[in-house]
C-alpha positions in Angstrom: 96.9 30.4 -55.1 96.5 32.4 -58.3 99.3 31.1 -60.5 98.9 27.7 -62.3 101.3 24.9 -62.3 101.7 21.9 -64.6 102.2 18.3 -63.7 102.0 15.3 -66.0 99.2 12.8 -66.1 99.6 9.3 -67.3 102.5 9.1 -69.8 100.2 7.2 -72.2 98.1 10.3 -72.8 99.0 13.5 -74.6 97.7 15.6 -71.7 98.9 17.8 -68.9 97.0 19.2 -65.9 97.0 22.8 -64.5 95.9 23.7 -61.0 93.9 26.9 -61.2 94.0 27.9 -57.5 91.2 29.5 -55.4 90.0 32.9 -54.4 91.5 32.4 -50.9 89.3 29.6 -49.6 89.8 25.8 -49.5 87.7 24.7 -52.5 87.3 25.6 -56.2 85.6 23.9 -59.1 85.8 24.8 -62.9 82.6 24.5 -64.8 83.4 25.6 -68.4 86.2 26.5 -70.8 86.3 28.1 -74.3 88.8 27.4 -77.1 91.1 30.2 -75.8 91.5 28.3 -72.6 89.6 30.8 -70.5 87.9 29.0 -67.6 84.9 29.9 -65.4 83.7 28.3 -62.2 83.1 28.7 -58.5 85.5 29.1 -55.6 85.3 29.7 -51.9 86.9 33.0 -50.9 88.8 33.8 -47.6 85.5 34.4 -45.8 84.1 31.1 -47.0 81.7 32.6 -49.5 81.0 30.9 -52.8 82.1 33.3 -55.6 82.1 33.2 -59.4 85.6 33.3 -61.0 87.3 33.7 -64.3 90.8 32.2 -64.9 93.2 33.1 -67.7 96.8 32.1 -68.2 99.0 35.0 -67.1 96.4 36.8 -65.0 95.3 33.8 -62.9 92.0 33.5 -61.0 89.8 36.6 -60.6 86.6 37.2 -58.7 84.0 38.2 -61.3 81.7 40.0 -58.9 78.7 39.7 -61.2 76.1 40.7 -58.6 75.8 42.9 -55.5 75.2 40.0 -53.1 77.4 37.6 -51.2 77.2 34.4 -53.2 77.6 33.9 -57.0 78.3 31.2 -59.6 79.8 31.1 -63.1 78.6 28.2 -65.1 79.5 28.8 -68.8 81.6 30.9 -71.1 81.3 31.2 -74.9 83.9 31.9 -77.6 83.2 35.7 -77.3 83.9 35.7 -73.6 80.2 36.0 -72.5 79.7 34.4 -69.1 76.5 33.2 -67.4 75.7 32.0 -63.9 73.7 33.2 -60.9 74.1 35.6 -58.0 72.5 37.1 -54.9 70.7 40.3 -55.7 70.8 41.5 -52.1 67.0 41.2 -51.7 66.7 37.6 -50.6 66.8 36.4 -54.2 69.2 34.7 -56.5 69.0 35.6 -60.2 70.5 34.4 -63.4 72.9 36.8 -65.1 74.8 37.4 -68.3 78.2 39.1 -68.1 79.1 40.6 -71.5 81.9 43.0 -72.3 82.3 43.9 -68.6 78.6 44.6 -68.0 76.4 42.3 -65.9 72.7 41.9 -66.9 70.1 40.5 -64.5 68.1 38.0 -66.6 65.2 37.8 -64.2 63.1 34.8 -63.2 60.1 32.7 -64.2 58.1 34.5 -61.4 59.8 33.0 -58.4 62.7 34.5 -56.4 65.4 32.2 -57.9 67.0 31.5 -61.2 70.4 30.4 -62.5 71.8 30.3 -66.0 73.8 27.2 -66.8 74.7 27.6 -70.5 75.3 30.2 -73.2 75.9 29.6 -76.9 77.9 31.6 -79.4 74.8 33.7 -80.2 74.4 34.8 -76.6 71.3 32.7 -76.1 71.0 31.4 -72.5 69.5 28.3 -70.8 69.0 27.4 -67.2 66.3 27.0 -64.5 64.1 29.1 -62.4 61.5 28.8 -59.7 58.0 29.5 -61.1 55.6 31.9 -59.6 52.1 31.2 -58.3 51.1 28.0 -56.5 54.3 26.2 -57.5 56.7 28.7 -55.9 59.1 25.9 -54.9 59.0 24.3 -58.3 61.9 24.8 -60.8 61.3 24.8 -64.6 63.9 24.9 -67.4 64.1 28.2 -69.3 65.5 29.4 -72.6 66.3 33.0 -73.5 66.5 33.2 -77.3 66.4 37.0 -77.4 67.1 39.6 -74.6 64.2 40.2 -72.2 62.2 37.1 -73.0 62.6 34.1 -70.6 60.7 31.2 -72.0 59.4 28.5 -69.6 60.1 25.2 -71.3 57.7 23.2 -69.2 58.2 19.6 -68.3 57.6 16.0 -69.4 54.5 15.9 -67.3 56.1 16.1 -63.8 56.8 19.1 -61.5 60.4 19.9 -62.2 62.8 20.5 -65.2 66.3 21.9 -65.5 68.1 22.9 -68.7 71.8 22.2 -68.7 73.1 23.1 -72.2 72.2 24.9 -75.4 73.9 24.6 -78.8 74.2 27.3 -81.5 71.0 26.1 -83.1 69.0 27.0 -80.0 68.4 23.3 -79.1 68.3 22.8 -75.3 69.0 19.7 -73.2 68.5 18.8 -69.6 66.3 16.7 -67.5 62.6 16.7 -66.5 60.4 14.7 -64.2 57.8 12.6 -66.1 54.2 12.1 -65.1 55.3 9.4 -62.6 58.0 11.5 -61.1 61.1 9.9 -62.8 63.8 12.3 -64.1 64.4 11.7 -67.8 66.8 13.4 -70.3 65.1 15.8 -72.7 65.9 17.6 -75.9 63.9 20.8 -76.6 63.6 22.5 -79.9 61.5 25.5 -80.9 59.6 23.4 -83.5 59.2 20.1 -81.6 59.0 21.2 -77.9 60.3 18.9 -75.2 61.2 15.4 -76.2 61.9 12.5 -73.8 65.2 10.8 -74.8 64.6 7.8 -72.7 67.1 5.8 -70.6 69.5 2.9 -70.8 67.0 0.7 -69.2 67.0 2.3 -65.7 64.4 4.6 -64.2 66.4 7.9 -64.5 68.5 9.8 -67.0 70.0 13.3 -67.4 71.3 15.2 -70.4 74.2 17.5 -69.7 75.7 18.5 -73.0 74.8 19.0 -76.7 77.0 19.9 -79.7 76.1 21.6 -83.0 75.5 18.2 -84.6 72.6 17.7 -82.2 74.5 14.9 -80.4 73.6 14.7 -76.7 75.5 13.3 -73.7 74.6 12.7 -70.1 74.3 10.0 -67.5 72.0 7.0 -66.8 74.1 4.9 -64.5 76.6 4.9 -67.4 77.6 7.8 -69.6 75.5 7.9 -72.8 75.6 9.4 -76.2 72.3 10.1 -78.0 71.9 10.9 -81.7 68.9 10.9 -84.0 70.2 8.0 -86.1 71.4 5.7 -83.2 69.2 6.7 -80.2 70.8 6.4 -76.8 74.1 4.5 -76.6 76.0 3.2 -73.6 79.6 4.6 -73.5 80.8 2.3 -70.7 83.2 3.2 -67.9 86.9 3.3 -66.9 86.4 -0.1 -65.3 84.1 0.8 -62.4 80.3 0.5 -62.1 79.1 4.0 -63.0 80.0 6.9 -65.3 78.5 10.1 -66.5 79.2 12.3 -69.5 79.1 16.1 -69.0 80.0 17.7 -72.4 80.6 17.0 -76.1 82.3 19.2 -78.7 81.7 19.4 -82.4 84.5 16.8 -83.1 82.6 14.3 -81.0 85.1 14.4 -78.1 83.2 13.7 -74.8 84.3 14.3 -71.2 82.9 13.3 -67.9 83.6 11.2 -64.8 83.8 7.5 -64.2 84.5 5.0 -61.4 87.7 3.2 -62.1 87.2 -0.1 -60.2 89.5 0.8 -57.4 88.7 2.0 -53.9 90.1 5.0 -52.1 91.5 5.1 -48.6 88.0 5.4 -47.1 86.9 2.3 -49.1 84.8 4.4 -51.5 85.0 4.0 -55.3 87.8 6.0 -57.0 86.4 8.4 -59.6 88.5 9.9 -62.5 87.8 12.4 -65.2 87.7 10.9 -68.7 88.0 12.0 -72.3 86.4 9.8 -74.9 87.9 10.5 -78.4 85.8 10.2 -81.6 87.3 6.7 -82.3 85.7 5.5 -79.0 88.8 5.4 -76.8 88.1 6.4 -73.2 91.2 8.1 -71.8 91.7 8.4 -68.0 92.8 12.0 -67.5 94.2 11.4 -64.0 94.4 13.7 -61.0 96.5 16.4 -59.3 97.9 13.6 -57.1 94.8 12.8 -55.2 92.3 9.9 -55.7 89.4 11.7 -57.4 88.8 14.0 -60.4 85.9 15.0 -62.7 85.7 16.8 -66.0 82.9 19.2 -66.6 83.5 20.7 -70.0 85.5 20.4 -73.2 86.4 23.2 -75.7 86.4 23.1 -79.4 89.7 22.0 -81.0 92.2 24.8 -81.6 95.5 24.1 -83.3 95.3 20.4 -82.3 94.7 21.2 -78.6 91.6 20.6 -76.5 91.0 22.2 -73.1 89.1 20.2 -70.5 87.9 22.0 -67.3 86.9 20.3 -64.1 88.2 19.6 -60.6 90.6 17.2 -58.8 91.8 16.3 -55.4 95.4 17.0 -54.8 97.7 14.8 -52.6 96.3 16.4 -49.5 92.7 15.8 -50.6 92.0 19.5 -51.3 89.4 20.0 -54.0 90.9 22.3 -56.7 89.7 23.7 -60.1 91.9 22.2 -62.9 92.4 22.6 -66.6 93.7 19.8 -68.8 95.5 20.5 -72.0 95.1 17.6 -74.4 97.0 17.2 -77.6 95.0 15.3 -80.2 96.9 12.5 -81.9 96.9 12.4 -85.6 
């Protein structure tokens, strides 16, 4: 299905949901959206392969074909339309790429045979993760590419593994890293300060997934959290269930993610819904395509009073579909 359709979510929200279709397979998931409403993500094609896609209103969902191999991913898109992800190279390797103005650039690795780009900022700087070479060939480290051709290993918080999930326009990178005792903790990396442990909400583990240009960080630690320099790590609560996780934050302070609702689905498992948290602290349930579960991965900057939120949802027949929410901000 390449054309989108609209159906209303809860009447109490100024939002509508669009199904983005697939590349011929049964499953698709949206990973990022820019302020023009252009969406990237991953979809199964008719042969069951996992393929990177770009969706635009009018032209629908298109296979990006960023690499020569079978499988590919698209994880972020900036305001200029630059796209990053990863793809098979055709030589038993999977490499991060940057797709800019129709040309795909292999970003290389940290010495191993695998890398994947998860974020790109407005300056074209890229963050992600890659397997390192040498004795730790199976170990992943976070990387940052501040300028073309130079992939910087960001190291860890003392443990074996780290992954970078987002980068803002200041070149500040967030993600998670194992500590010396092997616990994953959210980190903030800067060129001047290196990798900083942002701590947890009291549990053993935390993960940072998004950062805006005010250096505010969001992620998950059992509950969704917001971290800032003045306030530290703050619990954002849930939609009524036990757990939640925040995936992205824009410069207005709008936060999106996923939360348990307190209900159970037909299998007896917790229902999970996408949420939007507005700057006044209201957590809005964004609803679904008619199924029981949804999740929000990314939020755009505001454009003309509208936010775009990208993610996925089950429809009434429990198919997993990439979706785009259009949210009108109330004055």
